[in-house]
DOGULO-630679 format. One record per residue (C-alpha): x, y, z. Coordinates in nm, 4 decimals, always signed. Example, Ala and Ser with C-alpha at 12.3 -4.5 7.8 and 13.67 -1.06 7.14 Angstrom:
BEGIN
SITE       c1       c2       c3
SITE  +1.2300  -0.4500  +0.7800
SITE  +1.3670  -0.1060  +0.7140
END
This chain:
BEGIN
SITE       c1       c2       c3
SITE  +0.2336  +3.3685  -0.8136
SITE  +0.0501  +3.3712  -0.4797
SITE  +0.1559  +3.3376  -0.1201
SITE  +0.1106  +3.0135  +0.0677
SITE  -0.1195  +3.0050  +0.3738
SITE  +0.1811  +3.0787  +0.5938
SITE  +0.2331  +3.4113  +0.4141
SITE  +0.5967  +3.3482  +0.3244
SITE  +0.6627  +3.0818  +0.0651
SITE  +0.5820  +3.1543  -0.2977
SITE  +0.3976  +2.8815  -0.4841
SITE  +0.3557  +2.7959  -0.8493
SITE  +0.0008  +2.8571  -0.9669
SITE  -0.2003  +2.7691  -1.2778
SITE  -0.5633  +2.8395  -1.3607
SITE  -0.6430  +2.5438  -1.5871
SITE  -0.5263  +2.1876  -1.6484
SITE  -0.5295  +2.0798  -2.0157
SITE  -0.6527  +1.7272  -1.9520
SITE  -0.9700  +1.5384  -2.0329
SITE  -0.9813  +1.2357  -1.8022
SITE  -1.2469  +0.9680  -1.8344
SITE  -1.1805  +0.7913  -1.5025
SITE  -1.1470  +0.9498  -1.1577
SITE  -0.9565  +0.7393  -0.9028
SITE  -1.0326  +0.8382  -0.5417
SITE  -0.8048  +0.7253  -0.2595
SITE  -0.7591  +0.8607  +0.0931
SITE  -0.3845  +0.8131  +0.0515
SITE  -0.1642  +0.8098  -0.2574
SITE  +0.2068  +0.7302  -0.2347
SITE  +0.3172  +0.8748  -0.5651
SITE  +0.6562  +1.0216  -0.4679
SITE  +0.8848  +0.9455  -0.1711
SITE  +0.9057  +1.3194  -0.0979
SITE  +0.5274  +1.3640  -0.0802
SITE  +0.4307  +1.1990  +0.2537
SITE  +0.0586  +1.1529  +0.1820
SITE  +0.0595  +0.7780  +0.2478
SITE  +0.0887  +0.5430  +0.5433
SITE  +0.1647  +0.2130  +0.3761
SITE  +0.0329  -0.0508  +0.1384
SITE  -0.2963  +0.1109  +0.0362
SITE  -0.1338  +0.4395  -0.0568
SITE  +0.1659  +0.2849  -0.2307
SITE  -0.0674  +0.0600  -0.4307
SITE  -0.2660  +0.3683  -0.5336
SITE  +0.0544  +0.5371  -0.6488
SITE  +0.1662  +0.2287  -0.8420
SITE  -0.1777  +0.2043  -1.0042
SITE  -0.1625  +0.5648  -1.1239
SITE  +0.1904  +0.5163  -1.2585
SITE  +0.0770  +0.2187  -1.4653
SITE  -0.2226  +0.4150  -1.5930
SITE  +0.0277  +0.6742  -1.7168
SITE  +0.2395  +0.3969  -1.8739
SITE  -0.0693  +0.2598  -2.0526
SITE  -0.2143  +0.6000  -2.1585
SITE  -0.5294  +0.5452  -1.9519
SITE  -0.7080  +0.8848  -1.9257
SITE  -0.7348  +0.8963  -1.5477
SITE  -0.7139  +1.1588  -1.2742
SITE  -0.6229  +1.0755  -0.9140
SITE  -0.8025  +1.2459  -0.6223
SITE  -0.6662  +1.2475  -0.2670
SITE  -0.6132  +1.4744  +0.0326
SITE  -0.3104  +1.6915  +0.1021
SITE  -0.1681  +1.5876  +0.4392
SITE  +0.0738  +1.8652  +0.5294
SITE  +0.1830  +1.6886  +0.8490
SITE  +0.1821  +1.3510  +0.6746
SITE  +0.1093  +1.0279  +0.8596
SITE  +0.3994  +1.0639  +1.1033
SITE  +0.7759  +1.0393  +1.1304
SITE  +0.8553  +0.7383  +1.3449
SITE  +1.1256  +0.7488  +1.6075
SITE  +1.2014  +0.4433  +1.8227
SITE  +1.3890  +0.4978  +2.1483
SITE  +1.6390  +0.2581  +2.3054
SITE  +1.3581  +0.0752  +2.4865
SITE  +1.1580  +0.0243  +2.1683
SITE  +0.8955  +0.2903  +2.2360
SITE  +0.7526  +0.4398  +1.9175
SITE  +0.7362  +0.8198  +1.9155
SITE  +0.5272  +0.9912  +1.6477
SITE  +0.6549  +1.3210  +1.5078
SITE  +0.4916  +1.5499  +1.2482
SITE  +0.6335  +1.5302  +0.8977
SITE  +0.7954  +1.8483  +0.7694
SITE  +0.6471  +1.8838  +0.4227
SITE  +0.6132  +2.1920  +0.2034
SITE  +0.3503  +2.1383  -0.0690
SITE  +0.4913  +2.4229  -0.2781
SITE  +0.8196  +2.2328  -0.3155
SITE  +0.6561  +1.9494  -0.5063
SITE  +0.3059  +2.0539  -0.6152
SITE  +0.1429  +2.3300  -0.8188
SITE  -0.1589  +2.5183  -0.6855
SITE  -0.4593  +2.5509  -0.9162
SITE  -0.6366  +2.8859  -0.8935
SITE  -0.9769  +2.7261  -0.8470
SITE  -1.1746  +2.6258  -0.5428
SITE  -1.4963  +2.4609  -0.4354
SITE  -1.6720  +2.4088  -0.1025
SITE  -1.8689  +2.1557  +0.0968
SITE  -2.0998  +2.2010  +0.3936
SITE  -1.9915  +2.0273  +0.7141
SITE  -2.2335  +2.0650  +1.0064
SITE  -2.4042  +2.3315  +0.7972
SITE  -2.0881  +2.5411  +0.7730
SITE  -1.9170  +2.5988  +0.4352
SITE  -1.5648  +2.4607  +0.4093
SITE  -1.3581  +2.5851  +0.1176
SITE  -1.1296  +2.3472  -0.0706
SITE  -0.8471  +2.4337  -0.3058
SITE  -0.6643  +2.1865  -0.5332
SITE  -0.2947  +2.1279  -0.5891
SITE  -0.1703  +1.8944  -0.8585
SITE  +0.1203  +1.6672  -0.9421
SITE  +0.1873  +1.5261  -1.2891
SITE  +0.2766  +1.1599  -1.3287
SITE  +0.4642  +1.0819  -1.6490
SITE  +0.4471  +0.7362  -1.7992
SITE  +0.7232  +0.5430  -1.9664
SITE  +0.6218  +0.6784  -2.3103
SITE  +0.5743  +1.0377  -2.1941
SITE  +0.1963  +1.0308  -2.1393
SITE  +0.1072  +1.2425  -1.8363
SITE  -0.1875  +1.2443  -1.6004
SITE  -0.2653  +1.4591  -1.2946
SITE  -0.3088  +1.3721  -0.9297
SITE  -0.5208  +1.6297  -0.7434
SITE  -0.4465  +1.6979  -0.3752
SITE  -0.7348  +1.8645  -0.1858
SITE  -0.6415  +2.1293  +0.0702
SITE  -0.8543  +2.3052  +0.3336
SITE  -0.5614  +2.4680  +0.5149
SITE  -0.5992  +2.8332  +0.4181
SITE  -0.7280  +3.1456  +0.5963
SITE  -1.0837  +3.1451  +0.4611
SITE  -1.1596  +2.8405  +0.6790
SITE  -1.1837  +2.8113  +1.0571
SITE  -0.9023  +2.6462  +1.2528
SITE  -1.0688  +2.3039  +1.2817
SITE  -1.1692  +2.3081  +0.9146
SITE  -0.8120  +2.4024  +0.8201
SITE  -0.6828  +2.1006  +1.0115
SITE  -0.8827  +1.8501  +0.8042
SITE  -0.6053  +1.8084  +0.5489
SITE  -0.3111  +1.8082  +0.7891
SITE  -0.3065  +1.4554  +0.9338
SITE  -0.3588  +1.1192  +0.7647
SITE  -0.5781  +0.8906  +0.9785
SITE  -0.5684  +1.1328  +1.2698
SITE  -0.8320  +1.2688  +1.5060
SITE  -1.1639  +1.1287  +1.6250
SITE  -1.4644  +1.0015  +1.4265
SITE  -1.5941  +1.3533  +1.3677
SITE  -1.2600  +1.4550  +1.2191
SITE  -1.2378  +1.1377  +1.0092
SITE  -1.5896  +1.1710  +0.8681
SITE  -1.5242  +1.5357  +0.7845
SITE  -1.2118  +1.4282  +0.5946
SITE  -1.4178  +1.1784  +0.3981
SITE  -1.6702  +1.4495  +0.3110
SITE  -1.3838  +1.6595  +0.1744
SITE  -1.2461  +1.3643  -0.0223
SITE  -1.5681  +1.2202  -0.1645
SITE  -1.8022  +1.5161  -0.2058
SITE  -1.5330  +1.7834  -0.2309
SITE  -1.3340  +1.5687  -0.4734
SITE  -1.6366  +1.5181  -0.6957
SITE  -1.7070  +1.8910  -0.6994
SITE  -1.3490  +1.9865  -0.7753
SITE  -1.3609  +1.7729  -1.0902
SITE  -1.6456  +1.9897  -1.2184
SITE  -1.4655  +2.3065  -1.1130
SITE  -1.1603  +2.1971  -1.3145
SITE  -1.3746  +2.1342  -1.6208
SITE  -1.3251  +1.7564  -1.6097
SITE  -1.6786  +1.6957  -1.7336
SITE  -1.5835  +1.3904  -1.9386
SITE  -1.5358  +1.1676  -1.6332
SITE  -1.7828  +0.8795  -1.6452
SITE  -1.6176  +0.6241  -1.4149
SITE  -1.5576  +0.6910  -1.0480
SITE  -1.3272  +0.4358  -0.8842
SITE  -1.3374  +0.4273  -0.5040
SITE  -1.0197  +0.2759  -0.3620
SITE  -1.1734  +0.1598  -0.0311
SITE  -1.4728  +0.3116  +0.1462
SITE  -1.3061  +0.6393  +0.2443
SITE  -1.4304  +0.8015  -0.0788
SITE  -1.7780  +0.6464  -0.0841
SITE  -1.9552  +0.9744  -0.0107
SITE  -1.8996  +1.0774  -0.3719
SITE  -2.1902  +0.8460  -0.4545
SITE  -2.4244  +1.0721  -0.2561
SITE  -2.3285  +1.3666  -0.4734
SITE  -2.4196  +1.1672  -0.7834
SITE  -2.7393  +1.0352  -0.6278
SITE  -2.8616  +1.3694  -0.4968
SITE  -2.8454  +1.5130  -0.8466
SITE  -3.0666  +1.2427  -0.9995
SITE  -3.2312  +1.0324  -0.7242
SITE  -3.1607  +0.7418  -0.9618
SITE  -2.9718  +0.4496  -0.8068
SITE  -2.9094  +0.2751  -1.1412
SITE  -2.7669  +0.5947  -1.2898
SITE  -2.5122  +0.6134  -1.0074
SITE  -2.4242  +0.2461  -1.0253
SITE  -2.3380  +0.2645  -1.3938
SITE  -2.0654  +0.5135  -1.3117
SITE  -1.9131  +0.3705  -0.9940
SITE  -1.6488  +0.1073  -0.9244
SITE  -1.5557  -0.0070  -0.5735
SITE  -1.2462  -0.1930  -0.4516
SITE  -1.2417  -0.3386  -0.1020
SITE  -0.8971  -0.4024  +0.0439
SITE  -0.9300  -0.5733  +0.3785
SITE  -1.1219  -0.8387  +0.5718
SITE  -1.0123  -0.6720  +0.8976
SITE  -1.3196  -0.5062  +1.0573
SITE  -1.1220  -0.1954  +1.1605
SITE  -1.0519  -0.1321  +0.7947
SITE  -1.4194  -0.0651  +0.7191
SITE  -1.5136  +0.2818  +0.8383
SITE  -1.8410  +0.3190  +1.0272
SITE  -1.9899  +0.6313  +1.1816
SITE  -2.2739  +0.6726  +1.4268
SITE  -2.5838  +0.7728  +1.2299
SITE  -2.6491  +1.0698  +1.4546
SITE  -2.2974  +1.1992  +1.3852
SITE  -2.3363  +1.1344  +1.0127
SITE  -2.6659  +1.3260  +0.9968
SITE  -2.5112  +1.6122  +1.1924
SITE  -2.2126  +1.6502  +0.9579
SITE  -2.3823  +1.5672  +0.6274
SITE  -2.7228  +1.7274  +0.6788
SITE  -2.9386  +1.7122  +0.3668
SITE  -2.6580  +1.5422  +0.1718
SITE  -2.7544  +1.2137  +0.3430
SITE  -3.0813  +1.0952  +0.1800
SITE  -3.3143  +0.9261  +0.4254
SITE  -3.4649  +0.6863  +0.1704
SITE  -3.1388  +0.4916  +0.1243
SITE  -3.0466  +0.4700  +0.4943
SITE  -3.1493  +0.0998  +0.5274
SITE  -2.9156  +0.0079  +0.2405
SITE  -2.6055  +0.1833  +0.3692
SITE  -2.6154  +0.1325  +0.7463
SITE  -2.5311  -0.1503  +0.9834
SITE  -2.6429  -0.1491  +1.3450
SITE  -2.7467  +0.2158  +1.3201
SITE  -2.4119  +0.3217  +1.1809
SITE  -2.3286  +0.4654  +0.8412
SITE  -2.1082  +0.1962  +0.6868
SITE  -1.8792  +0.3372  +0.4189
SITE  -1.8158  -0.0038  +0.2645
SITE  -2.1888  -0.0749  +0.2339
SITE  -2.2346  +0.2693  +0.0786
SITE  -1.9713  +0.1934  -0.1852
SITE  -2.1100  -0.1549  -0.2482
SITE  -2.4688  -0.0326  -0.2824
SITE  -2.3867  +0.2269  -0.5465
SITE  -2.1360  +0.0349  -0.7611
SITE  -2.1878  -0.1753  -1.0714
SITE  -1.8472  -0.3388  -1.0378
SITE  -1.6939  -0.4515  -0.7065
SITE  -1.3711  -0.6383  -0.6524
SITE  -1.1408  -0.7795  -0.3913
SITE  -0.7649  -0.7657  -0.4392
SITE  -0.6764  -1.1351  -0.4656
SITE  -0.8733  -1.4445  -0.5596
SITE  -0.8943  -1.5590  -0.1982
SITE  -0.9903  -1.2096  -0.0841
SITE  -1.2731  -1.2098  -0.3379
SITE  -1.4073  -1.5260  -0.1726
SITE  -1.3721  -1.3790  +0.1760
SITE  -1.5432  -1.0565  +0.0660
SITE  -1.8389  -1.2463  -0.0795
SITE  -1.8793  -1.4180  +0.2582
SITE  -1.8534  -1.0861  +0.4423
SITE  -2.1010  -0.9087  +0.2138
SITE  -2.3552  -1.1652  +0.0900
SITE  -2.5907  -1.0473  -0.1792
SITE  -2.3287  -0.8541  -0.3758
SITE  -2.1517  -0.9709  -0.6888
SITE  -1.7843  -0.9329  -0.5946
SITE  -1.5120  -1.0115  -0.8455
SITE  -1.1381  -1.0201  -0.7807
SITE  -0.8449  -0.8460  -0.9459
SITE  -0.5201  -0.9454  -0.7799
SITE  -0.2969  -0.6541  -0.6903
SITE  +0.0379  -0.5839  -0.8478
SITE  +0.3276  -0.3426  -0.8119
SITE  +0.4753  -0.0895  -1.0530
SITE  +0.7713  -0.2772  -1.1967
SITE  +0.9839  +0.0244  -1.2891
SITE  +0.9466  +0.1696  -0.9380
SITE  +1.0444  -0.1454  -0.7517
SITE  +1.3141  -0.3052  -0.9654
SITE  +1.6504  -0.1976  -0.8202
SITE  +1.9165  -0.0322  -1.0327
SITE  +2.1381  -0.3432  -1.0597
SITE  +1.8452  -0.5479  -1.1892
SITE  +1.7267  -0.2685  -1.4198
SITE  +2.0639  -0.2827  -1.5931
SITE  +2.0466  -0.6611  -1.6095
SITE  +1.6931  -0.6623  -1.7478
SITE  +1.7756  -0.3919  -2.0034
SITE  +2.0588  -0.6078  -2.1324
SITE  +1.8732  -0.9384  -2.1557
SITE  +1.5057  -0.8385  -2.1871
SITE  +1.4792  -0.5061  -2.3748
SITE  +1.1219  -0.3791  -2.3696
SITE  +1.0409  -0.4925  -2.0154
SITE  +0.9950  -0.1300  -1.9061
SITE  +0.7020  -0.1012  -2.1487
SITE  +0.5685  -0.4530  -2.0978
SITE  +0.6612  -0.6293  -1.7711
SITE  +0.5285  -0.9574  -1.9101
SITE  +0.8627  -0.9744  -2.0920
SITE  +1.0143  -1.0567  -1.7518
SITE  +0.8888  -1.4067  -1.8305
SITE  +1.2110  -1.4376  -2.0313
SITE  +1.4269  -1.4102  -1.7183
SITE  +1.4936  -1.7847  -1.7437
SITE  +1.7488  -1.6940  -2.0123
SITE  +1.9607  -1.4764  -1.7809
SITE  +2.2796  -1.6522  -1.6635
SITE  +2.2596  -1.7406  -1.2959
SITE  +2.5978  -1.5845  -1.2291
SITE  +2.4707  -1.2445  -1.3409
SITE  +2.1542  -1.2790  -1.1309
SITE  +2.3749  -1.3316  -0.8270
SITE  +2.6041  -1.0411  -0.9138
SITE  +2.3059  -0.8045  -0.9425
SITE  +2.1651  -0.9343  -0.6133
SITE  +2.4929  -0.8868  -0.4286
SITE  +2.5206  -0.5322  -0.5575
SITE  +2.1716  -0.4602  -0.4204
SITE  +2.2530  -0.6430  -0.0964
SITE  +2.5698  -0.4419  -0.0385
SITE  +2.3736  -0.1193  -0.0732
SITE  +2.1267  -0.2397  +0.1904
SITE  +2.3869  -0.3706  +0.4356
SITE  +2.5901  -0.0503  +0.4056
SITE  +2.2729  +0.1506  +0.4747
SITE  +2.1863  -0.0612  +0.7798
SITE  +2.5362  -0.0413  +0.9248
SITE  +2.5557  +0.3327  +0.8695
SITE  +2.2208  +0.3833  +1.0457
SITE  +2.2646  +0.1380  +1.3318
SITE  +2.6280  +0.0271  +1.3564
SITE  +2.5020  -0.3284  +1.4076
SITE  +2.7898  -0.4814  +1.2090
SITE  +2.6023  -0.6830  +0.9474
SITE  +2.8027  -0.8551  +0.6745
SITE  +2.7455  -0.9139  +0.3041
SITE  +2.7665  -1.2924  +0.2905
SITE  +2.5310  -1.3863  +0.5781
SITE  +2.1776  -1.5026  +0.5020
SITE  +1.9509  -1.2007  +0.5526
SITE  +1.5750  -1.2035  +0.6195
SITE  +1.3563  -0.8965  +0.5742
SITE  +1.0253  -0.8244  +0.7484
SITE  +0.8893  -0.4752  +0.6797
SITE  +0.5243  -0.3715  +0.6945
SITE  +0.2740  -0.2182  +0.9336
SITE  +0.3414  -0.3536  +1.2809
SITE  +0.0127  -0.4965  +1.4003
SITE  -0.1007  -0.8139  +1.5740
SITE  -0.2606  -1.0021  +1.2842
SITE  +0.0605  -0.9773  +1.0809
SITE  +0.2478  -1.1567  +1.3633
SITE  +0.5815  -0.9730  +1.3248
SITE  +0.7230  -1.1550  +1.6266
SITE  +0.6533  -1.5100  +1.5032
SITE  +1.0098  -1.5468  +1.3741
SITE  +1.1616  -1.4448  +1.7093
SITE  +0.9090  -1.6182  +1.9340
SITE  +1.1670  -1.8848  +2.0261
SITE  +1.5037  -1.7028  +2.0273
SITE  +1.6999  -1.9992  +2.1599
SITE  +1.5816  -2.2208  +1.8783
SITE  +1.6629  -1.9485  +1.6247
SITE  +2.0184  -1.9241  +1.7571
SITE  +2.0486  -2.3020  +1.7496
SITE  +1.9418  -2.3163  +1.3872
SITE  +2.1912  -2.0445  +1.2935
SITE  +2.4717  -2.2188  +1.4828
SITE  +2.4098  -2.5454  +1.2976
SITE  +2.3080  -2.4291  +0.9510
SITE  +2.4661  -2.0872  +0.8986
SITE  +2.4530  -1.7370  +1.0377
SITE  +2.1358  -1.5267  +1.0186
SITE  +2.0686  -1.1557  +0.9842
SITE  +1.7180  -1.0177  +1.0425
SITE  +1.6021  -0.6710  +0.9400
SITE  +1.2707  -0.5393  +1.0740
SITE  +1.0950  -0.2159  +0.9811
SITE  +0.7444  -0.0727  +0.9948
SITE  +0.5198  +0.1678  +1.1794
SITE  +0.2437  +0.0865  +1.4263
SITE  -0.0711  +0.2992  +1.4044
SITE  -0.0557  +0.5628  +1.6812
SITE  -0.3619  +0.4069  +1.8472
SITE  -0.2483  +0.0447  +1.8056
SITE  -0.1127  -0.0332  +2.1516
SITE  -0.0516  -0.3995  +2.0654
SITE  +0.1427  -0.3011  +1.7534
SITE  +0.3592  -0.0688  +1.9628
SITE  +0.4181  -0.3463  +2.2149
SITE  +0.5365  -0.5728  +1.9315
SITE  +0.7951  -0.3093  +1.8313
SITE  +0.9152  -0.3006  +2.1936
SITE  +0.9456  -0.6788  +2.1917
SITE  +1.1465  -0.6724  +1.8676
SITE  +1.3869  -0.4112  +2.0050
SITE  +1.4219  -0.6000  +2.3350
SITE  +1.4912  -0.9257  +2.1505
SITE  +1.7403  -0.7435  +1.9308
SITE  +1.9426  -0.6465  +2.2385
SITE  +1.9322  -1.0001  +2.3762
SITE  +1.9835  -1.1862  +2.0504
SITE  +2.2736  -1.0176  +1.8726
SITE  +2.5673  -1.2593  +1.8812
SITE  +2.8075  -1.4382  +1.6474
SITE  +2.5246  -1.6406  +1.4936
SITE  +2.2280  -1.4009  +1.4748
SITE  +2.2322  -1.0273  +1.4137
SITE  +1.9076  -0.8347  +1.4232
SITE  +1.7969  -0.4738  +1.3821
SITE  +1.4805  -0.2642  +1.3736
SITE  +1.4957  +0.0284  +1.1282
SITE  +1.2820  +0.3263  +1.2238
SITE  +1.0674  +0.5386  +0.9919
SITE  +0.9962  +0.2861  +0.7179
SITE  +0.9121  +0.4622  +0.3906
SITE  +0.9234  +0.4093  +0.0130
SITE  +1.2974  +0.4668  -0.0190
SITE  +1.3789  +0.2232  +0.2597
SITE  +1.1382  -0.0294  +0.1100
SITE  +1.3199  -0.0090  -0.2234
SITE  +1.6454  -0.0993  -0.0502
SITE  +1.4935  -0.3787  +0.1574
SITE  +1.2940  -0.5663  -0.1068
SITE  +1.6023  -0.5805  -0.3283
SITE  +1.8758  -0.6367  -0.0716
SITE  +1.7552  -0.9157  +0.1567
SITE  +1.7904  -1.2830  +0.0660
SITE  +1.4431  -1.3848  +0.1846
SITE  +1.1209  -1.1884  +0.2292
SITE  +0.9153  -1.2988  +0.5310
SITE  +0.5400  -1.2501  +0.5699
SITE  +0.3418  -1.4132  +0.8508
SITE  -0.0216  -1.2899  +0.8540
SITE  -0.2960  -1.4907  +1.0208
SITE  -0.5240  -1.6466  +0.7611
SITE  -0.7534  -1.5149  +0.6232
SITE  -0.6643  -1.1591  +0.7302
SITE  -0.4232  -1.0725  +0.4472
SITE  -0.6317  -0.9340  +0.1616
SITE  -0.3425  -0.9335  -0.0833
SITE  -0.0043  -0.8085  +0.0341
SITE  +0.2309  -0.6519  -0.2211
SITE  +0.5718  -0.6360  -0.0538
SITE  +0.6518  -0.9922  -0.1617
SITE  +0.5721  -0.8952  -0.5208
SITE  +0.8285  -0.6143  -0.4963
SITE  +1.0829  -0.8617  -0.3638
SITE  +1.0087  -1.1032  -0.6499
SITE  +1.0898  -0.8273  -0.9006
SITE  +1.4430  -0.8387  -0.7570
SITE  +1.4722  -1.2155  -0.7455
SITE  +1.4054  -1.2395  -0.3715
SITE  +1.1945  -1.5448  -0.2723
SITE  +0.9079  -1.5114  -0.0234
SITE  +0.8493  -1.7257  +0.2847
SITE  +0.4871  -1.6692  +0.3824
SITE  +0.1569  -1.7874  +0.5154
SITE  -0.0674  -1.9113  +0.2347
SITE  -0.2943  -1.6106  +0.2235
SITE  -0.3605  -1.3163  -0.0066
SITE  -0.1602  -1.3126  -0.3294
SITE  +0.0786  -1.5836  -0.2065
SITE  -0.1863  -1.8513  -0.2669
SITE  -0.1584  -1.7582  -0.6359
SITE  +0.2165  -1.6883  -0.6511
SITE  +0.3489  -1.9717  -0.4349
SITE  +0.5188  -2.2726  -0.5922
SITE  +0.6959  -2.4578  -0.3137
SITE  +1.0751  -2.4462  -0.3446
SITE  +1.0397  -2.2745  -0.6848
SITE  +0.9194  -1.9199  -0.6029
SITE  +0.9576  -1.9525  -0.2272
SITE  +0.8103  -2.1437  +0.0640
SITE  +0.4823  -2.1615  +0.2525
SITE  +0.4281  -2.1376  +0.6268
SITE  +0.1637  -2.3704  +0.7637
SITE  +0.1301  -2.5560  +0.4352
SITE  +0.0090  -2.8697  +0.6135
SITE  -0.3140  -2.6894  +0.6917
SITE  -0.5922  -2.6074  +0.4487
SITE  -0.5823  -2.2621  +0.2955
SITE  -0.9357  -2.1910  +0.4132
SITE  -0.8579  -2.2654  +0.7787
SITE  -0.7549  -2.0077  +1.0350
SITE  -0.3906  -1.9929  +1.1306
SITE  -0.2555  -2.1894  +1.4262
SITE  +0.0322  -1.9947  +1.5831
SITE  +0.2043  -2.3014  +1.7280
SITE  +0.1797  -2.5019  +1.4053
SITE  +0.2974  -2.2078  +1.1965
SITE  +0.5917  -2.1423  +1.4281
SITE  +0.7010  -2.5051  +1.4039
SITE  +0.6691  -2.5040  +1.0243
SITE  +0.8615  -2.1765  +0.9989
SITE  +1.1555  -2.3010  +1.2066
SITE  +1.1557  -2.6444  +1.0450
SITE  +1.1704  -2.5122  +0.6895
SITE  +1.4261  -2.2490  +0.7791
SITE  +1.6463  -2.5187  +0.9346
SITE  +1.5982  -2.8066  +0.6922
SITE  +1.5218  -2.6488  +0.3544
SITE  +1.5959  -2.2778  +0.3245
SITE  +1.9327  -2.2329  +0.4975
SITE  +2.0800  -2.5581  +0.3554
SITE  +1.9801  -2.4471  +0.0064
SITE  +2.1243  -2.0977  +0.0473
SITE  +2.4560  -2.2064  +0.1991
SITE  +2.4955  -2.5519  +0.0451
SITE  +2.3291  -2.5409  -0.2974
SITE  +2.3842  -2.1890  -0.4293
SITE  +2.3170  -2.2880  -0.7903
SITE  +1.9654  -2.4042  -0.7073
SITE  +1.9104  -2.1032  -0.4816
SITE  +1.9791  -1.8717  -0.7756
SITE  +1.7471  -2.0829  -0.9892
SITE  +1.4719  -2.0059  -0.7356
SITE  +1.5609  -1.6355  -0.7563
SITE  +1.5299  -1.6454  -1.1324
SITE  +1.1950  -1.8233  -1.1082
SITE  +1.0631  -1.5434  -0.8849
SITE  +1.1308  -1.2934  -1.1613
SITE  +1.0081  -1.5050  -1.4507
SITE  +0.6950  -1.6466  -1.2880
SITE  +0.5834  -1.3873  -1.0324
SITE  +0.7229  -1.0496  -1.1395
SITE  +0.5944  -1.1020  -1.4938
SITE  +0.2365  -1.1348  -1.3628
SITE  +0.2061  -0.9583  -1.0267
SITE  +0.2522  -0.6077  -1.1610
SITE  +0.0163  -0.3106  -1.1895
SITE  +0.0303  -0.3086  -1.5696
SITE  -0.1544  -0.6405  -1.5791
SITE  -0.3782  -0.5209  -1.2949
SITE  -0.4722  -0.1937  -1.4676
SITE  -0.5440  -0.3789  -1.7912
SITE  -0.7937  -0.5908  -1.5975
SITE  -0.9582  -0.2805  -1.4486
SITE  -0.9812  -0.1242  -1.7940
SITE  -1.1453  -0.4335  -1.9441
SITE  -1.3680  -0.5295  -1.6502
SITE  -1.4593  -0.1998  -1.4867
SITE  -1.3628  +0.1165  -1.6718
SITE  -1.4432  +0.0829  -2.0401
SITE  -1.6617  -0.2257  -2.0477
END
């Protein structure tokens, strides 16, 4: 036993890990447990779901990420809709085990020590694999160096690049320190970890040698999602670790481009949906970019009422989610009973938190994701009078919003204010609306199972994949969405859900006015009449979501594709 950096709390400590991984999966954020706040949203939750499915499938993998002791942030929203960011109170020793090993990296020529913690993920058959959390917050480091593993996506460019040095180079070195010498595939989940390629290259000066071992997944067509650092800053922090001879291949406009670095040194590159693969090939011409459409971890996202239902009618689905294809055999009455049980849990939660007075039998729409402009969270409420008119004529509406705006995203914060302001103005006998603060994994599990319709309104072609609608489908909840990301593949009109802007070509950019009109028109003329007036066919759509989409859009299928195409090819 040793003391934590604070000098008070005792922590569990081991000196070795009895594992022999073949694949190392690097991700800036990993959402593996609701009580471990080292994630901000979709990227981290996807990483956690991926690792869980690797454990289910006995894939010999180790996850590498950073330990963010202050998390991303706790979100508080005041009565005027202003987002306030608060540090997360998280004690690593409560959930993780410290490994009595350490390594170091040089940042600006100064050694920074790194120690690893680990968490074991157990698969459905009992196979276990470790996730390593890298920590610089201990007395041997200076105050700034200690802060590098406190905040997710915090600080300036110097801070961010230093974090990526710890993740990529420090993560690579910690694998050797732990005796994980059998690793021969390094999977970079976005460009944050791309610096690990420099560690491989500097040992051999052989580009082909590095490429044989590296896999790169790009997750976004949004420019802000591709980290770039001024070359002068990069040279200052990295020093001799940044080889001059490859600078032309890994820079853009005199900036170190982490996506280009990952692309240059990888033998296999993929986008996260078929459409995103096309967009990525246009963004990065000259690279062979495949696509593996994202999924979600079925056992994590299926709610308890549906788990019981699936266990009864489709035994074996926990081991093989493809069995969900058999959901067509489940009686519609029992689908509805399971849904209403999940819905009651959500409505009770909402009313307890907000006292908004939502009811069980009203049609309920969910919109929960990062609040940012390109996702157009306010499209649904952009014409409140029309929304009220639709509800008055076709049936009452309940709308549940949730999601954080990045602390530096002023437009995203303004959208939250608009939602809260509209909520105050809109709540009446026909429409009830609420914004839930501090969206996290547990809240997401309630929402994707308890709403009647999942709404997603990104501007094409900005949605790389999107996974929240897949989680909803696992609980029989249809999606109403722009034809972008995974929804191009999962959408069957009126069967698995509905499209927004379907009159326009999938490869065209979104038109806000046209999409708004299509959204309101389908809500008024197709969706609400079906929910209130043709319940039998509504439940048939719910069942189709499970059988068609949940059976395919899961991380078991996704991991199998990575294994065949990238890991053990």
